C-alpha positions as CSV (number, residue, x, y, z in Angstrom):
1,M,40.0,168.4,162.4
2,H,42.2,169.8,160.1
3,P,41.2,169.1,156.2
4,G,44.6,167.8,155.5
5,S,44.9,165.4,158.4
6,F,41.6,164.0,157.5
7,L,42.7,163.3,153.9
8,K,45.8,161.8,155.1
9,R,44.0,159.1,157.4
10,R,41.4,158.4,154.5
11,W,44.3,157.7,152.3
12,R,46.0,155.5,154.8
13,L,42.8,153.6,155.1
14,V,42.2,153.1,151.4
15,M,45.9,152.0,151.2
16,L,45.4,149.5,154.2
17,I,42.4,148.2,152.5
18,A,43.9,147.8,149.2
19,A,46.8,146.0,150.7
20,A,44.6,143.7,152.4
21,V,42.8,142.9,149.2
22,F,45.9,142.3,147.2
23,L,47.4,140.1,150.1
24,C,43.8,137.9,150.0
25,L,44.3,137.7,146.2
26,L,48.0,136.7,146.5
27,V,46.9,133.9,149.0
28,A,44.1,132.8,146.8
29,A,46.3,132.5,143.7
30,A,49.0,130.6,145.8
31,I,46.3,128.2,146.9
32,G,44.9,127.9,143.5
33,L,48.5,127.5,141.9
34,R,50.1,125.5,144.8
35,D,50.3,122.1,142.8
36,N,52.1,124.2,139.8
37,I,54.3,125.7,142.7
38,F,55.2,122.6,144.1
39,R,56.0,120.9,140.7
40,A,58.5,123.8,139.9
41,M,60.1,123.6,143.2
42,K,60.6,119.9,142.8
43,D,62.1,119.6,139.3
44,P,65.6,118.0,139.3
45,G,66.3,120.5,136.6
46,Q,68.4,118.1,134.5
47,P,67.8,115.2,132.1
48,F,67.9,111.8,133.2
49,Q,70.2,110.8,130.5
50,T,73.1,113.0,132.4
51,Y,71.9,112.3,135.9
52,E,74.0,110.1,138.1
53,P,72.0,108.1,140.3
54,P,72.8,107.1,143.8
55,P,74.6,103.8,144.4
56,Q,72.8,100.6,143.8
57,P,71.7,98.9,146.9
58,D,73.1,95.3,147.9
59,Y,70.1,93.4,149.5
60,A,72.3,91.0,151.1
61,D,73.1,93.9,153.4
62,A,70.7,94.4,156.3
63,A,71.1,98.3,156.0
64,N,69.0,98.0,152.8
65,W,65.9,96.7,154.3
66,A,63.6,99.0,156.3
67,L,62.0,95.6,157.7
68,R,63.6,92.1,157.4
69,P,62.8,89.0,160.0
70,A,65.5,88.4,162.6
71,S,66.0,84.8,161.2
72,R,66.7,84.4,157.6
73,E,66.5,80.8,157.4
74,G,63.0,80.6,156.0
75,G,60.4,77.8,157.4
76,E,57.8,80.6,158.6
77,P,54.2,79.8,157.2
78,A,53.9,82.8,155.4
79,Y,56.1,86.0,154.4
80,V,54.9,89.4,153.1
81,F,57.0,91.4,150.4
82,F,55.9,95.0,151.0
83,I,56.8,97.8,148.8
84,H,56.7,101.1,150.6
85,P,55.2,104.4,149.1
86,T,56.9,107.5,148.2
87,T,58.8,109.5,150.7
88,Y,61.1,111.4,148.7
89,W,59.1,114.6,147.4
90,G,62.0,115.6,145.0
91,G,64.4,118.6,144.2
92,N,67.7,117.9,142.6
93,Q,67.4,114.3,142.5
94,W,65.2,111.9,140.4
95,N,65.7,108.9,142.5
96,A,66.4,109.1,146.3
97,A,69.4,107.3,148.0
98,T,68.2,104.6,150.3
99,D,69.7,106.7,153.2
100,K,68.4,110.1,152.2
101,P,67.8,111.3,155.9
102,K,64.2,112.9,155.5
103,A,62.9,110.4,153.1
104,K,64.2,107.5,155.4
105,E,62.4,109.3,158.5
106,R,59.1,109.4,156.7
107,L,59.5,106.0,155.8
108,E,60.2,104.7,159.3
109,Q,58.2,107.2,161.2
110,V,55.1,107.4,158.9
111,M,54.7,105.0,156.1
112,L,55.7,101.7,157.9
113,P,53.8,102.2,161.0
114,N,50.5,103.1,159.1
115,H,50.7,101.0,155.7
116,A,53.0,97.9,156.5
117,A,52.1,97.1,159.8
118,P,48.5,95.8,159.0
119,F,50.3,93.0,157.1
120,S,52.2,91.9,160.2
121,G,49.4,89.2,161.2
122,A,49.7,87.8,157.9
123,G,53.5,86.8,157.9
124,E,56.9,88.0,158.5
125,I,57.4,91.2,156.5
126,Y,60.4,91.9,154.2
127,A,60.3,95.6,153.2
128,P,63.2,96.9,150.9
129,R,64.9,100.5,151.0
130,Y,65.2,101.1,147.4
131,R,66.0,104.1,145.1
132,Q,62.6,105.3,145.0
133,A,61.4,107.8,142.2
134,S,60.7,111.2,143.7
135,L,57.2,112.1,143.8
136,Y,57.9,114.9,141.2
137,S,58.5,111.9,138.6
138,F,54.9,110.9,139.3
139,L,53.5,114.6,138.4
140,T,55.0,114.4,134.9
141,N,54.9,111.7,132.2
142,R,58.0,113.0,130.5
143,D,60.5,110.3,129.5
144,D,62.8,111.3,132.5
145,A,60.2,110.2,134.8
146,R,59.6,107.0,133.2
147,R,63.3,106.1,133.7
148,A,63.3,107.3,137.4
149,R,60.5,104.9,137.8
150,Q,62.2,102.0,135.9
151,L,65.4,102.4,137.9
152,A,63.4,102.2,141.1
153,Y,61.7,98.8,139.6
154,G,65.0,97.4,139.1
155,D,66.0,97.7,142.8
156,V,62.6,96.2,143.8
157,Q,63.3,93.5,141.3
158,R,66.6,92.6,142.9
159,A,65.1,92.6,146.5
160,F,62.4,90.3,145.5
161,A,65.1,87.7,144.4
162,Q,66.7,88.2,147.8
163,F,63.5,87.8,149.7
164,L,62.5,84.5,147.8
165,E,66.0,83.0,148.5
166,E,65.6,84.0,152.3
167,A,62.1,82.8,152.5
168,G,62.8,79.3,151.2
169,D,60.6,77.3,148.7
170,D,57.5,76.0,150.9
171,S,56.1,79.3,152.5
172,A,53.0,81.3,151.2
173,I,54.0,84.8,150.1
174,V,51.8,88.0,150.2
175,I,52.7,90.9,147.9
176,A,51.7,94.4,149.2
177,G,52.4,97.6,147.6
178,V,51.2,101.2,148.4
179,E,51.2,104.2,145.8
180,Q,54.4,103.8,144.2
181,G,55.0,100.6,145.8
182,G,51.7,99.4,144.2
183,L,53.2,100.4,140.7
184,H,56.2,98.0,141.2
185,A,54.2,95.4,142.9
186,V,52.1,95.0,139.6
187,R,55.5,94.7,137.4
188,L,56.7,91.9,139.8
189,L,53.2,90.0,139.0
190,Q,53.8,90.7,135.4
191,D,57.5,89.8,135.3
192,E,58.4,87.5,138.2
193,I,55.2,85.8,139.6
194,G,52.8,85.5,136.7
195,P,55.4,83.6,134.5
196,D,56.7,81.2,137.3
197,P,54.1,78.2,138.3
198,D,55.7,77.6,141.3
199,L,55.6,81.3,142.9
200,R,51.7,81.6,141.4
201,E,50.9,78.4,143.5
202,R,52.5,80.1,146.7
203,M,51.0,83.6,146.4
204,A,48.2,83.9,148.8
205,A,47.2,87.4,147.5
206,A,48.3,90.8,146.4
207,Y,47.3,94.2,147.3
208,I,47.8,96.9,145.0
209,I,46.8,100.0,147.3
210,D,46.3,103.7,145.7
211,S,48.0,102.6,142.3
212,P,45.4,102.8,139.8
213,L,45.2,99.4,138.1
214,P,43.5,98.8,134.5
215,L,41.1,96.2,134.6
216,D,42.1,95.1,131.0
217,L,45.5,93.8,132.1
218,F,43.7,90.8,133.7
219,D,43.0,90.0,129.9
220,R,46.8,90.2,129.0
221,Q,50.0,90.6,131.3
222,L,47.8,89.5,134.3
223,S,45.7,86.9,132.6
224,M,47.0,84.3,135.0
225,F,45.7,86.0,138.3
226,D,42.1,86.1,139.4
227,V,40.6,89.2,140.9
228,C,39.8,88.9,144.7
229,D,35.9,89.3,145.0
230,A,35.4,87.7,148.0
231,P,36.9,88.1,151.6
232,G,38.4,84.6,151.8
233,E,39.7,84.1,148.3
234,Y,43.2,83.6,147.6
235,R,45.9,83.6,144.6
236,C,44.1,86.7,143.7
237,V,44.7,90.4,143.4
238,A,43.0,93.3,145.2
239,A,43.4,96.8,144.2
240,W,41.9,100.2,145.0
241,S,42.6,103.8,144.7
242,S,40.8,106.2,146.8
243,A,39.2,109.8,146.5
244,R,36.6,111.9,148.2
245,P,33.5,112.0,145.9
246,D,33.9,116.1,145.7
247,D,37.6,115.9,144.9
248,L,37.4,116.1,141.2
249,R,40.7,116.8,140.7
250,T,42.1,113.7,142.5
251,I,39.6,111.6,140.6
252,R,40.9,112.9,137.4
253,H,44.5,112.4,138.5
254,L,43.7,108.6,139.3
255,T,41.9,107.8,136.1
256,V,43.7,109.8,133.4
257,R,47.3,110.5,134.2
258,P,48.7,107.7,135.8
259,M,51.1,105.4,134.0
260,I,51.2,101.6,134.3
261,W,53.8,98.9,133.0
262,T,53.0,97.5,129.4
263,G,54.4,94.2,130.1
264,N,57.7,94.6,128.2
265,G,59.4,97.2,130.6
266,D,57.8,100.1,129.0
267,M,55.1,102.3,130.4
268,T,51.9,103.8,129.1
269,T,49.0,106.3,130.8
270,V,45.7,104.8,132.1
271,E,43.9,106.8,129.6
272,D,40.4,106.6,131.1
273,R,40.8,102.9,131.0
274,P,38.1,100.8,133.6
275,L,40.2,100.2,136.7
276,L,39.9,97.5,139.3
277,C,38.3,98.5,142.4
278,V,38.0,96.2,145.4
279,N,36.1,97.8,148.2
280,P,38.2,97.1,151.6
281,L,34.8,97.4,153.7
282,L,33.2,94.6,151.5
283,W,36.3,92.8,149.9
284,S,34.1,92.8,146.6
285,T,34.2,94.6,143.1
286,K,30.6,95.3,143.5
287,E,29.4,98.9,143.6
288,D,27.3,98.7,146.5
289,F,27.6,101.1,149.3
290,A,29.6,100.1,152.4
291,P,28.5,102.2,155.5
292,A,30.9,103.6,157.9
293,R,29.7,100.9,160.6
294,L,31.5,98.3,158.6
295,N,35.0,100.1,159.0
296,Q,36.7,98.0,161.3
297,G,39.1,100.9,162.1
298,A,41.6,103.4,161.0
299,A,44.8,104.5,162.2
300,A,47.2,107.3,162.5
301,A,50.4,105.6,163.8
302,E,53.0,108.2,163.2
303,G,56.3,107.6,165.4
304,M,55.1,104.0,166.5
305,E,57.1,101.0,166.0
306,P,56.9,99.7,162.4
307,T,54.8,96.7,163.3
308,A,53.4,97.7,166.6
309,S,49.4,97.6,167.0
310,P,48.0,101.2,167.3
311,S,44.7,102.2,168.8
312,L,42.0,102.0,166.0
313,T,39.0,104.4,165.5
314,P,36.2,102.4,163.6
315,G,33.6,103.9,161.5
316,V,35.8,106.5,160.3
317,T,34.6,106.5,156.6
318,S,32.3,104.6,154.4
319,A,33.4,103.5,151.0
320,Q,31.9,102.8,147.6
321,C,33.3,101.6,144.2
322,E,32.4,103.9,141.5
323,D,33.7,104.1,137.9
324,G,37.0,102.3,139.3
325,V,37.6,104.8,142.2
326,L,37.0,103.9,145.7
327,L,34.9,107.0,146.9
328,V,35.5,107.6,150.6
329,E,33.4,110.2,152.9
330,R,35.8,113.0,154.6
331,P,36.3,111.7,158.0
332,D,35.2,113.9,161.0
333,Q,38.6,113.4,162.7
334,S,41.3,115.8,161.8
335,E,44.1,113.1,162.2
336,Y,42.5,111.3,159.1
337,R,42.3,114.3,156.8
338,R,45.4,115.3,154.4
339,P,47.5,118.3,155.8
340,L,47.3,121.3,153.7
341,S,50.5,121.6,151.9
342,L,52.0,121.9,148.8
343,G,51.5,119.0,146.7
344,G,49.5,117.4,149.4
345,R,46.9,115.9,147.4
346,Y,49.6,113.7,145.8
347,K,51.5,112.6,148.8
348,P,50.8,109.2,150.4
349,A,48.7,109.5,153.1
350,P,50.1,109.9,156.5
351,F,47.3,107.6,158.0
352,N,45.6,104.4,156.9
353,L,41.6,104.5,156.7
354,F,41.6,100.8,156.5
355,Y,44.1,99.6,158.6
356,G,41.7,97.2,160.4
357,D,40.1,96.1,157.7
358,I,43.4,95.0,155.6
359,R,44.7,93.8,158.9
360,A,41.7,91.3,159.2
361,N,41.6,90.4,155.4
362,A,45.3,89.7,154.9
363,R,45.3,87.4,157.8
364,Q,41.9,85.7,156.8
365,R,43.4,85.1,153.1
366,V,46.6,83.4,154.4
367,Q,44.8,81.4,156.9
368,A,42.4,80.0,154.4
369,F,45.4,79.5,151.8
370,L,47.8,77.6,153.9
371,P,45.9,74.3,154.3
372,V,45.4,74.3,150.3
373,L,49.2,75.2,149.8
374,A,50.1,72.4,152.2
375,E,47.9,69.7,150.4
376,D,49.7,71.2,146.7
377,L,52.9,70.7,148.3
378,R,52.1,67.4,149.8
379,M,50.9,66.1,146.2
380,A,53.9,67.7,144.2
381,D,56.3,65.9,146.6
382,P,54.8,62.4,147.4
383,I,58.3,60.6,147.8
384,E,59.5,62.8,150.5
385,E,56.0,62.7,152.3
386,T,56.1,59.0,152.4
387,V,59.8,59.2,153.8
388,D,58.8,61.3,156.8
389,L,55.1,61.5,157.6
390,Q,55.5,63.7,160.6
391,R,56.9,66.3,158.7
392,S,54.4,69.2,157.9
393,P,55.6,71.7,155.4
394,I,53.6,74.4,156.3
395,K,53.1,75.4,160.0
396,K,49.9,77.1,161.1
397,V,49.9,80.7,162.1
398,P,49.8,81.3,165.6
399,D,46.5,83.1,166.7
């Protein structure tokens, strides 16, 4: 072989190896910096003060409800007010319009079937579309992001007023919020339900899921509520935020950076404050390990009707509360793992590891609560009761 040809081939081999090494380093850097890349891509690039938000939704209009009973004359035993998680990642808006196509599709095809549907056995579900704050606004704590969350809550508050008007005065209510929805549910407890004795009396339970809730709020803004510490308790609050034991970045993201309402409309970080963790396999705040055999079933219900009953996979994961975080095992099934994508660790899960457990518990609490509420209403209205002894203010939830 000619010496020149040998050198050329060797040089090409060296160049190919160098290119492969460079490509590997580039991929590794992209993976390591993917969260920073995601944040940079989703920044609206303008201050909230000069931002023109989408039009305010009118909750008398059915188009602004993702879920709403066909009959709006009240009279059902129980109603669920469900506040959906984030489905708009960000880009050129701080808050998403209620009809933004991609966000709307994620809501209807992914989030409602997985996260709202478990509550359908507890009562008729109301789920408002609201000008949700973008996912980007939860990755920064600057003032713009706070304002985006405050605007989103304003919509939720107006939707809740419409919900109460349509649900009537005698039905039990369940509050459920997931991720961003959980944050807004906490403020509903602070602003609307807590100060109102009638609403407190009617609240069967509140579920705050994947939105960190500091325990010290129960000494202050949430002092009128109990923590749910047994499966059949009612008029109480259950909350948890989950992570894998080895995912230290997510655990830190849950325990340090998230913001919570202060009670006067402002926000502050959780700042390593102890968090409420109710284990959904035990429905207790104890830090006991709950083995996977107790798991009643996970669901990956993408594409199903919002309140359809999917096939459940029992025993998918164990769960244990530790330092305010619900630690869950990595499921063996790929459909119950978060997809690898930019910002994937911060996006709401496109599945529900505790679908069966939530479904059974929400129904259990409502069933235990209805006779109590019926008696309370009867005692509060003795004159009407004597006029019509056959009237029952609360109907039994059908089996």
